[in-house]
Backbone as CSV, one residue per row, in Angstrom:
resi,resn,N_x,N_y,N_z,CA_x,CA_y,CA_z,C_x,C_y,C_z
1,MET,-42.675,1.374,-4.039,-42.587,2.802,-3.754,-42.546,3.069,-2.255
2,ALA,-43.354,2.323,-1.518,-43.396,2.516,-0.068,-42.051,2.183,0.565
3,GLU,-41.447,1.084,0.068,-40.142,0.697,0.605,-39.099,1.762,0.292
4,ARG,-39.140,2.331,-0.929,-38.185,3.370,-1.312,-38.366,4.610,-0.448
5,ALA,-39.635,4.985,-0.207,-39.894,6.158,0.631,-39.390,5.935,2.050
6,GLU,-39.604,4.715,2.553,-39.117,4.388,3.899,-37.589,4.468,3.951
7,HIS,-36.936,3.984,2.880,-35.486,4.028,2.817,-34.974,5.469,2.821
8,LEU,-35.666,6.350,2.064,-35.274,7.754,2.030,-35.476,8.415,3.375
9,ASP,-36.567,8.049,4.067,-36.806,8.608,5.394,-35.693,8.226,6.360
10,ILE,-35.243,6.980,6.264,-34.162,6.524,7.146,-32.881,7.297,6.852
11,ARG,-32.575,7.495,5.547,-31.369,8.236,5.172,-31.444,9.680,5.655
12,ASN,-32.613,10.294,5.503,-32.769,11.672,5.968,-32.657,11.765,7.480
13,ALA,-33.162,10.747,8.178,-33.056,10.743,9.638,-31.605,10.621,10.078
14,ASN,-30.836,9.796,9.338,-29.423,9.650,9.675,-28.645,10.929,9.434
15,ARG,-29.104,11.733,8.459,-28.407,12.973,8.157,-28.783,14.099,9.115
16,THR,-29.811,13.914,9.912,-30.247,14.963,10.829,-29.176,15.220,11.880
17,LYS,-28.804,16.482,12.045,-27.766,16.855,12.997,-28.400,17.111,14.360
18,HIS,-27.856,16.470,15.390,-28.308,16.729,16.743,-27.719,18.041,17.226
19,PRO,-28.348,18.705,18.177,-27.825,19.996,18.662,-26.401,19.908,19.193
20,TRP,-26.076,18.817,19.905,-24.735,18.715,20.473,-23.685,18.570,19.378
21,GLN,-24.076,17.987,18.217,-23.142,17.893,17.112,-22.847,19.269,16.522
22,ILE,-23.886,20.096,16.413,-23.712,21.450,15.888,-22.840,22.268,16.829
23,VAL,-23.112,22.167,18.114,-22.300,22.898,19.105,-20.856,22.443,19.062
24,GLY,-20.656,21.130,18.978,-19.288,20.613,18.919,-18.546,21.089,17.682
25,ALA,-19.256,21.125,16.531,-18.624,21.589,15.301,-18.250,23.061,15.396
26,VAL,-19.128,23.877,16.005,-18.834,25.309,16.160,-17.622,25.507,17.064
27,ILE,-17.558,24.771,18.157,-16.421,24.896,19.080,-15.127,24.472,18.401
28,ALA,-15.182,23.353,17.649,-13.981,22.869,16.964,-13.490,23.878,15.930
29,LEU,-14.437,24.446,15.137,-14.054,25.439,14.132,-13.497,26.695,14.789
30,THR,-14.066,27.090,15.906,-13.573,28.277,16.611,-12.147,28.066,17.112
31,LEU,-11.905,26.901,17.706,-10.556,26.607,18.198,-9.557,26.532,17.046
32,ALA,-9.966,25.888,15.929,-9.075,25.792,14.765,-8.749,27.171,14.213
33,ALA,-9.768,28.045,14.126,-9.531,29.402,13.635,-8.607,30.172,14.566
34,GLN,-8.754,29.964,15.869,-7.884,30.642,16.828,-6.443,30.191,16.677
35,VAL,-6.243,28.888,16.461,-4.881,28.363,16.273,-4.251,28.964,15.014
36,VAL,-5.013,28.989,13.915,-4.496,29.570,12.673,-4.171,31.052,12.862
37,TYR,-5.040,31.752,13.566,-4.809,33.176,13.824,-3.514,33.389,14.606
38,LEU,-3.290,32.575,15.638,-2.073,32.702,16.442,-0.831,32.365,15.620
39,LEU,-0.952,31.370,14.747,0.194,30.969,13.931,0.682,32.109,13.038
40,PHE,-0.263,32.866,12.498,0.113,33.883,11.521,0.236,35.292,12.112
41,THR,-0.145,35.463,13.362,-0.060,36.807,13.956,0.956,36.903,15.084
42,THR,1.449,35.771,15.590,2.441,35.805,16.662,3.830,35.944,16.058
43,PRO,4.517,37.054,16.293,5.822,37.258,15.648,6.905,36.315,16.132
44,ASN,6.742,35.765,17.337,7.789,34.897,17.893,7.941,33.573,17.154
45,PHE,6.966,33.226,16.312,7.131,32.023,15.501,8.256,32.200,14.482
46,GLY,8.514,33.409,14.067,9.641,33.687,13.177,9.563,32.981,11.839
47,TRP,8.455,33.176,11.127,8.278,32.476,9.858,9.319,32.873,8.819
48,SER,9.821,34.103,8.905,10.886,34.502,7.973,12.156,33.705,8.227
49,VAL,12.449,33.422,9.504,13.612,32.593,9.845,13.386,31.160,9.387
50,VAL,12.163,30.683,9.541,11.821,29.331,9.072,12.097,29.209,7.582
51,GLY,11.638,30.194,6.812,11.879,30.159,5.366,13.345,30.229,5.010
52,THR,14.129,30.941,5.822,15.562,31.073,5.551,16.295,29.752,5.731
53,TYR,15.932,28.989,6.758,16.678,27.774,7.102,15.996,26.483,6.648
54,LEU,14.835,26.574,5.988,14.108,25.361,5.624,14.923,24.469,4.701
55,PHE,15.665,25.048,3.762,16.466,24.272,2.818,17.959,24.506,3.026
56,GLU,18.343,24.903,4.232,19.754,25.137,4.537,20.541,23.827,4.421
57,LYS,21.802,23.907,3.986,22.576,22.706,3.659,22.692,21.741,4.833
58,SER,22.981,22.241,6.016,23.129,21.342,7.161,21.806,20.681,7.528
59,ILE,20.695,21.399,7.335,19.377,20.805,7.575,19.129,19.675,6.579
60,MET,19.494,19.877,5.326,19.317,18.846,4.309,20.191,17.629,4.594
61,ARG,21.432,17.875,5.049,22.298,16.740,5.414,21.720,15.995,6.607
62,GLY,21.179,16.730,7.579,20.542,16.078,8.726,19.336,15.264,8.322
63,LEU,18.551,15.800,7.374,17.402,15.046,6.870,17.864,13.769,6.175
64,GLY,18.938,13.868,5.408,19.471,12.673,4.757,19.929,11.632,5.765
65,MET,20.568,12.069,6.852,20.995,11.129,7.896,19.784,10.476,8.562
66,THR,18.739,11.255,8.802,17.519,10.696,9.395,16.916,9.613,8.507
67,LEU,16.841,9.875,7.210,16.285,8.895,6.277,17.180,7.662,6.186
68,LEU,18.497,7.864,6.184,19.420,6.732,6.114,19.291,5.844,7.349
69,LEU,19.236,6.457,8.519,19.063,5.681,9.750,17.744,4.908,9.728
70,THR,16.693,5.549,9.220,15.385,4.892,9.173,15.419,3.669,8.269
71,VAL,15.997,3.810,7.077,16.023,2.700,6.115,16.857,1.542,6.651
72,ILE,18.056,1.827,7.153,18.936,0.750,7.629,18.341,0.073,8.861
73,ALA,17.864,0.867,9.817,17.322,0.289,11.053,16.070,-0.535,10.772
74,MET,15.188,-0.065,9.896,13.981,-0.830,9.587,14.316,-2.099,8.815
75,THR,15.323,-2.045,7.936,15.734,-3.261,7.224,16.233,-4.311,8.204
76,ILE,17.095,-3.889,9.128,17.582,-4.818,10.165,16.413,-5.327,10.996
77,GLY,15.524,-4.423,11.377,14.409,-4.812,12.228,13.478,-5.809,11.559
78,ILE,13.181,-5.616,10.279,12.267,-6.517,9.579,12.911,-7.883,9.352
79,VAL,14.173,-7.893,8.870,14.844,-9.172,8.595,15.024,-9.967,9.887
80,LEU,15.568,-9.325,10.910,15.765,-10.014,12.179,14.430,-10.327,12.846
81,GLY,13.430,-9.464,12.637,12.114,-9.721,13.210,11.463,-10.961,12.634
82,VAL,11.631,-11.193,11.330,11.099,-12.411,10.711,11.749,-13.643,11.329
83,ILE,13.077,-13.586,11.499,13.790,-14.723,12.085,13.315,-14.974,13.515
84,LEU,13.196,-13.915,14.304,12.754,-14.058,15.694,11.317,-14.585,15.767
85,ALA,10.450,-14.102,14.871,9.062,-14.568,14.876,8.971,-16.055,14.564
86,LEU,9.752,-16.498,13.567,9.746,-17.918,13.223,10.319,-18.758,14.361
87,CYS,11.348,-18.231,15.043,11.901,-18.950,16.192,10.876,-19.040,17.320
88,ARG,10.128,-17.948,17.543,9.112,-17.951,18.598,7.992,-18.939,18.298
89,MET,7.718,-19.171,17.020,6.629,-20.069,16.639,7.098,-21.508,16.463
90,SER,8.402,-21.740,16.548,8.924,-23.092,16.352,8.802,-23.905,17.638
91,ASP,9.057,-25.195,17.515,9.041,-26.093,18.673,10.452,-26.375,19.178
92,ASN,11.444,-25.657,18.642,12.824,-25.874,19.056,13.005,-25.442,20.507
93,PRO,13.479,-26.333,21.390,13.583,-25.999,22.820,14.670,-24.979,23.131
94,VAL,15.552,-24.682,22.176,16.617,-23.694,22.398,16.256,-22.356,21.759
95,LEU,15.858,-22.385,20.477,15.597,-21.149,19.753,14.382,-20.401,20.300
96,LYS,13.345,-21.132,20.669,12.113,-20.487,21.125,12.332,-19.660,22.398
97,PRO,12.933,-20.205,23.458,13.148,-19.371,24.650,14.161,-18.255,24.435
98,LEU,15.179,-18.485,23.588,16.147,-17.430,23.309,15.484,-16.253,22.600
99,ALA,14.626,-16.556,21.614,13.908,-15.493,20.917,12.967,-14.765,21.874
100,ALA,12.310,-15.511,22.760,11.404,-14.890,23.726,12.176,-13.974,24.678
101,PHE,13.368,-14.400,25.097,14.187,-13.560,25.981,14.625,-12.292,25.264
102,TYR,15.047,-12.402,24.021,15.472,-11.232,23.239,14.337,-10.220,23.154
103,ILE,13.157,-10.683,22.785,12.007,-9.796,22.643,11.657,-9.159,23.986
104,TRP,11.688,-9.962,25.053,11.376,-9.441,26.388,12.356,-8.355,26.805
105,PHE,13.634,-8.547,26.532,14.649,-7.588,26.964,14.547,-6.278,26.204
106,PHE,14.490,-6.336,24.876,14.509,-5.099,24.090,13.183,-4.358,24.153
107,ARG,12.087,-5.059,24.346,10.805,-4.374,24.506,10.667,-3.773,25.894
108,GLY,11.381,-4.325,26.854,11.211,-3.904,28.240,12.163,-2.823,28.711
109,THR,13.126,-2.432,27.879,14.078,-1.388,28.274,13.936,-0.185,27.347
110,PRO,14.091,1.037,27.874,13.916,2.240,27.044,14.953,2.311,25.922
111,THR,14.525,2.803,24.780,15.420,2.919,23.635,16.571,3.871,23.919
112,LEU,16.313,4.932,24.652,17.374,5.898,24.956,18.482,5.262,25.788
113,ILE,18.103,4.429,26.758,19.117,3.735,27.566,19.924,2.786,26.694
114,GLN,19.270,2.072,25.794,19.993,1.184,24.882,20.980,1.966,24.018
115,LEU,20.554,3.140,23.537,21.425,3.961,22.696,22.663,4.408,23.455
116,ILE,22.481,4.898,24.670,23.624,5.341,25.476,24.528,4.157,25.819
117,PHE,23.932,2.994,26.061,24.724,1.798,26.369,25.630,1.427,25.201
118,PHE,25.068,1.365,23.992,25.881,1.009,22.825,26.954,2.058,22.560
119,TYR,26.627,3.326,22.783,27.599,4.389,22.538,28.765,4.313,23.520
120,ASN,28.504,3.820,24.727,29.544,3.694,25.756,29.991,2.247,25.930
121,LEU,29.885,1.467,24.868,30.265,0.058,24.961,31.746,-0.114,25.310
122,SER,32.568,0.871,24.975,33.998,0.770,25.268,34.276,0.758,26.765
123,ALA,33.352,1.305,27.557,33.538,1.256,29.009,33.406,-0.159,29.536
124,LEU,32.673,-1.003,28.817,32.506,-2.404,29.213,33.548,-3.283,28.550
125,PHE,33.764,-3.065,27.249,34.764,-3.824,26.488,35.697,-2.836,25.783
126,PRO,36.823,-2.491,26.378,37.731,-1.514,25.744,38.252,-1.973,24.387
127,VAL,38.355,-3.295,24.215,38.889,-3.853,22.973,37.923,-4.920,22.470
128,LEU,37.649,-4.897,21.168,36.859,-5.944,20.526,37.797,-6.851,19.751
129,ALA,37.645,-8.151,19.942,38.562,-9.112,19.338,37.799,-10.221,18.647
130,VAL,38.431,-10.812,17.647,37.898,-11.974,16.930,38.860,-13.123,17.152
131,GLY,38.346,-14.239,17.630,39.212,-15.377,17.914,38.407,-16.569,18.376
132,VAL,39.053,-17.512,18.956,38.405,-18.721,19.479,37.734,-18.373,20.805
133,PRO,36.450,-18.735,20.982,35.749,-18.398,22.230,36.391,-19.046,23.455
134,PHE,35.997,-18.515,24.622,36.388,-19.048,25.929,37.905,-19.022,26.136
135,GLY,38.500,-17.866,25.822,39.920,-17.687,26.130,40.884,-18.270,25.123
136,GLY,40.415,-18.613,23.923,41.305,-19.165,22.903,42.137,-18.082,22.241
137,PRO,42.936,-18.452,21.255,43.793,-17.486,20.567,42.984,-16.410,19.845
138,VAL,43.543,-15.188,19.804,42.896,-14.036,19.170,43.523,-13.815,17.805
139,PHE,42.661,-13.667,16.778,43.145,-13.463,15.415,43.271,-11.981,15.052
140,ALA,42.358,-11.153,15.566,42.396,-9.722,15.275,41.689,-8.985,16.397
141,GLU,42.142,-7.758,16.673,41.510,-6.944,17.699,41.682,-5.463,17.363
142,ALA,40.796,-4.640,17.927,40.833,-3.203,17.684,40.113,-2.499,18.827
143,PRO,40.471,-1.237,19.106,39.768,-0.482,20.152,38.279,-0.348,19.829
144,THR,37.474,-0.505,20.840,36.031,-0.452,20.653,35.582,0.905,20.117
145,ASN,36.195,1.984,20.596,35.808,3.324,20.147,36.012,3.512,18.649
146,ARG,36.971,2.808,18.085,37.234,2.935,16.664,36.184,2.184,15.838
147,ILE,35.651,1.123,16.391,34.667,0.301,15.662,33.248,0.806,15.898
148,VAL,32.891,0.958,17.165,31.527,1.380,17.508,31.482,2.902,17.517
149,THR,31.300,3.486,16.341,31.146,4.928,16.215,29.724,5.332,16.609
150,ALA,29.466,6.636,16.602,28.115,7.111,16.918,27.104,6.569,15.917
151,PHE,27.483,6.504,14.645,26.570,5.999,13.620,26.263,4.521,13.844
152,LEU,27.305,3.718,14.114,27.081,2.288,14.337,26.283,2.054,15.614
153,ALA,26.548,2.845,16.649,25.777,2.710,17.889,24.296,2.997,17.634
154,ALA,24.014,4.014,16.817,22.622,4.334,16.491,21.972,3.202,15.705
155,ILE,22.693,2.652,14.730,22.151,1.559,13.926,21.886,0.331,14.797
156,LEU,22.835,-0.018,15.653,22.660,-1.183,16.525,21.453,-0.999,17.442
157,CYS,21.362,0.173,18.050,20.265,0.412,18.984,18.922,0.377,18.276
158,LEU,18.775,1.180,17.230,17.482,1.282,16.553,17.105,-0.021,15.858
159,GLY,18.078,-0.673,15.201,17.786,-1.904,14.472,17.433,-3.061,15.388
160,LEU,18.227,-3.273,16.434,17.975,-4.392,17.347,16.695,-4.174,18.148
161,ASN,16.441,-2.936,18.532,15.208,-2.646,19.258,13.986,-2.848,18.359
162,GLU,14.105,-2.416,17.114,12.983,-2.571,16.179,12.716,-4.031,15.872
163,ALA,13.753,-4.861,15.863,13.572,-6.287,15.580,12.636,-6.939,16.586
164,ALA,12.761,-6.556,17.860,11.893,-7.129,18.885,10.434,-6.737,18.650
165,LEU,10.208,-5.489,18.252,8.840,-5.036,17.993,8.269,-5.671,16.731
166,MET,9.092,-5.750,15.682,8.623,-6.346,14.438,8.374,-7.835,14.590
167,ALA,9.130,-8.497,15.455,8.932,-9.932,15.665,7.516,-10.221,16.151
168,GLU,7.036,-9.413,17.076,5.688,-9.623,17.589,4.625,-9.255,16.553
169,ILE,4.889,-8.226,15.758,3.943,-7.863,14.696,3.842,-8.982,13.668
170,ILE,4.992,-9.494,13.239,5.007,-10.559,12.225,4.406,-11.843,12.790
171,ARG,4.729,-12.156,14.039,4.163,-13.366,14.664,2.645,-13.264,14.749
172,GLY,2.142,-12.081,15.122,0.697,-11.905,15.178,0.051,-12.044,13.815
173,GLY,0.718,-11.515,12.773,0.176,-11.655,11.429,0.140,-13.090,10.957
174,LEU,1.210,-13.842,11.246,1.251,-15.251,10.838,0.217,-16.080,11.590
175,LEU,0.024,-15.766,12.869,-0.963,-16.511,13.651,-2.394,-16.197,13.225
176,SER,-2.590,-15.071,12.532,-3.936,-14.722,12.086,-4.416,-15.622,10.944
177,VAL,-3.480,-16.281,10.260,-3.844,-17.196,9.168,-4.238,-18.537,9.782
178,LYS,-5.394,-19.009,9.436,-5.899,-20.234,10.041,-5.021,-21.432,9.680
179,LYS,-4.922,-22.336,10.619,-4.087,-23.518,10.428,-4.554,-24.360,9.240
180,GLY,-5.847,-24.311,8.963,-6.380,-25.094,7.847,-5.796,-24.689,6.504
181,GLN,-5.352,-23.449,6.370,-4.736,-23.000,5.125,-3.442,-23.776,4.862
182,ARG,-2.633,-23.936,5.907,-1.379,-24.689,5.759,-1.675,-26.169,5.491
183,GLU,-2.660,-26.697,6.189,-3.006,-28.102,6.018,-3.517,-28.373,4.602
184,ALA,-4.298,-27.447,4.060,-4.809,-27.617,2.697,-3.662,-27.572,1.689
185,ALA,-2.690,-26.674,1.908,-1.539,-26.606,1.004,-0.722,-27.887,1.081
186,ALA,-0.559,-28.415,2.296,0.188,-29.664,2.444,-0.558,-30.833,1.808
187,ALA,-1.883,-30.790,1.840,-2.682,-31.886,1.294,-2.529,-32.008,-0.214
188,ILE,-2.268,-30.887,-0.893,-2.098,-30.943,-2.350,-0.624,-31.076,-2.739
189,GLY,0.231,-31.351,-1.739,1.640,-31.615,-2.015,2.511,-30.379,-2.166
190,MET,2.057,-29.247,-1.701,2.856,-28.023,-1.817,3.956,-28.029,-0.764
191,PRO,5.210,-27.775,-1.152,6.311,-27.750,-0.173,6.083,-26.669,0.879
192,PRO,6.644,-26.844,2.089,6.410,-25.871,3.170,6.822,-24.447,2.806
193,LEU,7.977,-24.277,2.137,8.436,-22.927,1.795,7.487,-22.263,0.809
194,ARG,7.053,-23.012,-0.209,6.116,-22.445,-1.181,4.775,-22.176,-0.525
195,SER,4.353,-23.052,0.367,3.105,-22.826,1.095,3.177,-21.537,1.908
196,PHE,4.347,-21.294,2.492,4.507,-20.077,3.297,4.466,-18.824,2.422
197,THR,5.190,-18.844,1.307,5.288,-17.654,0.461,4.042,-17.413,-0.380
198,ARG,3.346,-18.499,-0.772,2.191,-18.365,-1.674,0.850,-18.314,-0.934
199,ILE,0.769,-18.959,0.213,-0.512,-19.083,0.898,-0.553,-18.258,2.189
200,VAL,0.413,-18.502,3.057,0.366,-17.903,4.395,0.735,-16.424,4.365
201,LEU,1.875,-16.108,3.760,2.377,-14.736,3.812,1.441,-13.712,3.175
202,PRO,0.877,-13.974,1.967,-0.040,-12.962,1.404,-1.236,-12.652,2.302
203,GLN,-1.762,-13.674,2.995,-2.884,-13.426,3.896,-2.433,-12.702,5.155
204,ALA,-1.233,-13.052,5.648,-0.722,-12.411,6.866,-0.371,-10.952,6.627
205,MET,-0.014,-10.601,5.389,0.412,-9.234,5.107,-0.690,-8.220,5.393
206,ARG,-1.937,-8.630,5.265,-3.042,-7.719,5.560,-3.022,-7.280,7.013
207,PHE,-2.502,-8.137,7.896,-2.427,-7.803,9.317,-1.050,-7.260,9.707
208,ILE,-0.043,-7.487,8.869,1.318,-7.042,9.178,1.559,-5.615,8.694
209,ILE,1.004,-5.252,7.536,1.317,-3.965,6.917,0.901,-2.768,7.785
210,PRO,-0.331,-2.691,8.312,-0.699,-1.484,9.076,0.218,-1.200,10.267
211,PRO,0.469,-2.183,11.171,1.390,-1.865,12.276,2.819,-1.645,11.825
212,THR,3.232,-2.292,10.719,4.581,-2.049,10.202,4.711,-0.619,9.701
213,GLY,3.669,-0.130,9.027,3.677,1.269,8.606,3.790,2.209,9.789
214,ASN,3.082,1.892,10.863,3.198,2.708,12.071,4.616,2.662,12.637
215,GLN,5.245,1.492,12.560,6.611,1.365,13.074,7.602,2.171,12.243
216,VAL,7.403,2.194,10.925,8.294,2.992,10.075,8.178,4.467,10.437
217,ILE,6.950,4.934,10.608,6.746,6.339,10.985,7.336,6.611,12.370
218,SER,7.153,5.681,13.287,7.749,5.840,14.617,9.273,5.849,14.545
219,MET,9.832,5.063,13.623,11.282,5.029,13.481,11.820,6.371,13.003
220,VAL,11.109,7.003,12.066,11.533,8.330,11.595,11.642,9.290,12.775
221,LYS,10.679,9.248,13.674,10.703,10.139,14.832,11.694,9.675,15.891
222,SER,11.881,8.367,16.013,12.818,7.849,17.021,14.263,8.180,16.696
223,THR,14.565,8.431,15.419,15.939,8.786,15.070,16.376,10.075,15.743
224,ALA,15.417,10.891,16.192,15.775,12.125,16.897,16.542,11.836,18.180
225,LEU,16.428,10.614,18.699,17.156,10.262,19.918,18.668,10.316,19.719
226,VAL,19.132,10.107,18.480,20.578,10.041,18.252,21.239,11.392,18.441
227,SER,20.451,12.453,18.592,21.043,13.768,18.838,21.781,13.809,20.178
228,VAL,21.424,12.900,21.108,22.088,12.902,22.418,23.509,12.357,22.335
229,ILE,23.843,11.644,21.248,25.212,11.157,21.072,25.911,11.944,19.963
230,ALA,25.378,13.134,19.675,26.002,14.073,18.736,26.107,13.529,17.320
231,LEU,25.139,12.721,16.915,25.072,12.281,15.524,24.214,13.288,14.763
232,ALA,24.727,13.778,13.640,24.115,14.922,12.951,22.877,14.517,12.171
233,ASP,21.800,14.207,12.885,20.528,13.949,12.221,19.791,15.277,12.058
234,LEU,18.512,15.212,11.712,17.735,16.422,11.459,17.632,17.290,12.714
235,LEU,17.285,16.689,13.847,17.139,17.461,15.079,18.468,18.053,15.527
236,TYR,19.540,17.260,15.477,20.845,17.762,15.905,21.303,18.922,15.026
237,SER,21.025,18.845,13.727,21.395,19.932,12.819,20.646,21.208,13.168
238,ALA,19.350,21.073,13.494,18.579,22.241,13.905,19.109,22.804,15.228
239,GLN,19.465,21.916,16.149,20.003,22.369,17.428,21.326,23.110,17.248
240,ALA,22.172,22.601,16.356,23.463,23.248,16.119,23.284,24.671,15.609
241,ILE,22.242,24.905,14.807,22.003,26.249,14.277,21.446,27.163,15.352
242,TYR,20.421,26.698,16.103,19.838,27.618,17.089,20.728,27.814,18.309
243,ASN,21.736,26.972,18.497,22.728,27.251,19.538,23.636,28.417,19.155
244,ARG,23.690,28.710,17.832,24.497,29.833,17.368,23.683,31.122,17.249
245,ASN,22.458,31.012,16.714,21.684,32.244,16.487,20.544,32.444,17.486
246,PHE,20.339,31.480,18.398,19.331,31.577,19.466,17.900,31.679,18.936
247,GLU,17.682,31.249,17.696,16.331,31.198,17.122,15.768,29.795,17.353
248,THR,15.479,29.487,18.606,15.109,28.116,18.970,13.798,27.683,18.338
249,ILE,12.739,28.473,18.526,11.418,28.091,18.035,11.393,27.956,16.517
250,PRO,11.897,28.918,15.749,11.864,28.757,14.287,12.618,27.525,13.803
251,LEU,13.771,27.214,14.420,14.531,26.035,13.975,13.822,24.741,14.352
252,LEU,13.140,24.722,15.496,12.351,23.537,15.844,11.172,23.377,14.889
253,ILE,10.602,24.484,14.435,9.528,24.420,13.443,10.050,23.855,12.131
254,VAL,11.267,24.256,11.741,11.884,23.704,10.525,11.993,22.185,10.633
255,ALA,12.483,21.699,11.777,12.601,20.244,11.967,11.231,19.576,11.914
256,CYS,10.235,20.189,12.563,8.887,19.609,12.562,8.310,19.541,11.152
257,ILE,8.543,20.576,10.356,8.018,20.583,8.986,8.571,19.408,8.204
258,TRP,9.878,19.156,8.308,10.470,18.052,7.550,10.018,16.694,8.082
259,TYR,9.856,16.572,9.403,9.312,15.318,9.937,7.899,15.092,9.415
260,LEU,7.099,16.147,9.362,5.728,16.012,8.856,5.716,15.657,7.378
261,VAL,6.622,16.227,6.603,6.694,15.904,5.172,7.004,14.419,4.981
262,VAL,8.028,13.934,5.684,8.441,12.531,5.535,7.337,11.588,5.991
263,THR,6.757,11.846,7.160,5.716,10.944,7.668,4.461,11.000,6.802
264,SER,4.165,12.153,6.195,3.006,12.243,5.310,3.198,11.390,4.060
265,VAL,4.402,11.436,3.492,4.698,10.592,2.326,4.580,9.120,2.708
266,LEU,5.080,8.761,3.874,4.978,7.368,4.328,3.526,6.965,4.549
267,ASN,2.715,7.882,5.048,1.285,7.589,5.237,0.607,7.272,3.912
268,VAL,0.929,8.051,2.883,0.342,7.815,1.559,0.784,6.451,1.030
269,GLY,2.079,6.153,1.155,2.575,4.849,0.712,1.922,3.706,1.449
270,GLN,1.753,3.856,2.763,1.096,2.814,3.544,-0.335,2.603,3.083
271,HIS,-1.030,3.694,2.744,-2.423,3.583,2.289,-2.524,2.726,1.029
272,PHE,-1.657,2.972,0.062,-1.725,2.219,-1.194,-1.308,0.757,-0.989
273,ILE,-0.313,0.521,-0.139,0.106,-0.862,0.123,-1.016,-1.627,0.817
274,GLU,-1.697,-0.994,1.759,-2.812,-1.649,2.443,-3.931,-1.985,1.448
275,ARG,-4.215,-1.072,0.531,-5.244,-1.350,-0.466,-4.834,-2.508,-1.377
276,HIS,-3.536,-2.603,-1.667,-3.062,-3.681,-2.532,-3.269,-5.042,-1.873
277,TYR,-2.935,-5.137,-0.585,-3.073,-6.422,0.106,-4.481,-6.642,0.654
278,GLY,-5.336,-5.630,0.584,-6.710,-5.792,1.043,-7.700,-5.767,-0.100
279,LYS,-7.311,-6.355,-1.239,-8.176,-6.326,-2.423,-9.530,-6.968,-2.170
280,SER,-9.565,-7.965,-1.297,-10.843,-8.637,-1.046,-11.806,-7.756,-0.260
281,ASP,-11.287,-6.704,0.387,-12.144,-5.822,1.165,-12.641,-4.631,0.362
282,LEU,-12.168,-4.490,-0.898,-12.586,-3.353,-1.713,-14.022,-3.521,-2.171
283,PRO,-14.734,-2.422,-2.426,-16.112,-2.525,-2.934,-16.159,-3.249,-4.278
284,ILE,-17.318,-3.800,-4.575,-17.484,-4.515,-5.835,-17.249,-3.564,-7.001
285,GLY,-16.464,-4.013,-7.978,-16.143,-3.176,-9.116,-14.892,-2.364,-8.937
286,SER,-14.353,-2.351,-7.708,-13.116,-1.615,-7.452,-11.970,-2.593,-7.407
287,THR,-10.759,-2.106,-7.734,-9.567,-2.942,-7.696,-8.470,-2.201,-6.987
288,SER,-7.380,-2.892,-6.738,-6.239,-2.273,-6.078,-5.541,-1.311,-7.029
289,TRP,-4.643,-0.469,-6.449,-3.918,0.504,-7.275,-3.039,-0.199,-8.288
290,GLY,-2.496,-1.383,-7.916,-1.665,-2.116,-8.862,-2.456,-2.590,-10.063
291,GLY,-3.696,-3.079,-9.798,-4.525,-3.528,-10.904,-4.937,-2.393,-11.815
292,ARG,-5.263,-1.228,-11.228,-5.640,-0.086,-12.053,-4.481,0.393,-12.906
293,LEU,-3.275,0.444,-12.324,-2.108,0.848,-13.106,-1.851,-0.140,-14.245
294,GLY,-2.047,-1.436,-13.947,-1.835,-2.439,-14.975,-2.803,-2.252,-16.135
295,ARG,-4.067,-1.931,-15.844,-5.045,-1.720,-16.919,-4.709,-0.480,-17.737
296,VAL,-4.211,0.565,-17.035,-3.837,1.788,-17.752,-2.722,1.504,-18.742
297,PHE,-1.666,0.795,-18.276,-0.551,0.488,-19.169,-0.981,-0.451,-20.295
298,SER,-1.907,-1.374,-19.975,-2.392,-2.290,-21.009,-3.135,-1.525,-22.090
299,ARG,-3.974,-0.562,-21.673,-4.705,0.225,-22.662,-3.761,1.049,-23.519
300,ARG,-2.754,1.647,-22.874,-1.788,2.435,-23.637,-1.022,1.584,-24.634
301,LYS,-0.673,0.364,-24.175,0.046,-0.532,-25.045,-0.812,-0.935,-26.254
302,GLY,-2.125,-1.152,-25.974,-3.026,-1.502,-27.051,-3.206,-0.370,-28.043
303,VAL,-3.248,0.865,-27.529,-3.387,2.022,-28.422,-2.165,2.148,-29.314
304,ILE,-0.967,1.987,-28.698,0.270,2.083,-29.463,0.330,0.993,-30.517
305,ALA,-0.063,-0.237,-30.125,-0.024,-1.346,-31.081,-1.018,-1.110,-32.210
306,GLY,-2.191,-0.523,-31.866,-3.169,-0.247,-32.915,-2.694,0.807,-33.880
307,ASP,-1.920,1.802,-33.365,-1.388,2.814,-34.257,-0.376,2.217,-35.211
């Protein structure tokens, strides 16, 4: 009983609010209330205009372009990032420094400069050709402007830049797995590829998923850069409208709302994926979302079979 009473005293002491905490909470609530008040009482926000253009066709097409750029660029970034990470971790005297140079270059230069460079690639190479290297015969050629469109320039910039960032994330995740795990797999005769997919990768995913989720969300926002090359993404579509009706703030709010919707959905997805790969960190008696869904379907199947 004495131990229980002592435990309750400790819990009650932890729940005691210090004066500075109360003051901080009052200030935070006051500021939040002021922000909400300004949002709904300032006419210049133009909420009626926001409602008018929230589902406008060009805005929806721009949102679709933003999502398409995000999916393609992240796919390129993840696939190429895995290759670069493995090259960086290898002992190959050629691949390792080349991968390190690639990562150094794309991480060290601004994404906007890379985007403008790819868009103006025709100024450097007016014609793109396929043939034998070092001045050999040419099999096919075409004007660079015809091949490297605004869409392709955006994909090249975002995908190649993301590959450098993902390479370091994946390399860090793989290095987090202790070397003894690989040695133990090799000791029982497991092939290197199976050891990587069955032993190393599942453990590394716990460290790869959180920063990868952040990169996906960052990619959604980074696609706004393509508006400078007149590619009709979400931001460019909003700009095209407010250049006609001069409702700048309401149209920017429309773009922000859709960015928040997309990133919020991605946040929820990241949360469940992290829980799936962090099953060992869950409280006792708890399981991942995949395991719970599996039990639900199993119970339903059993009920149906019993009927």
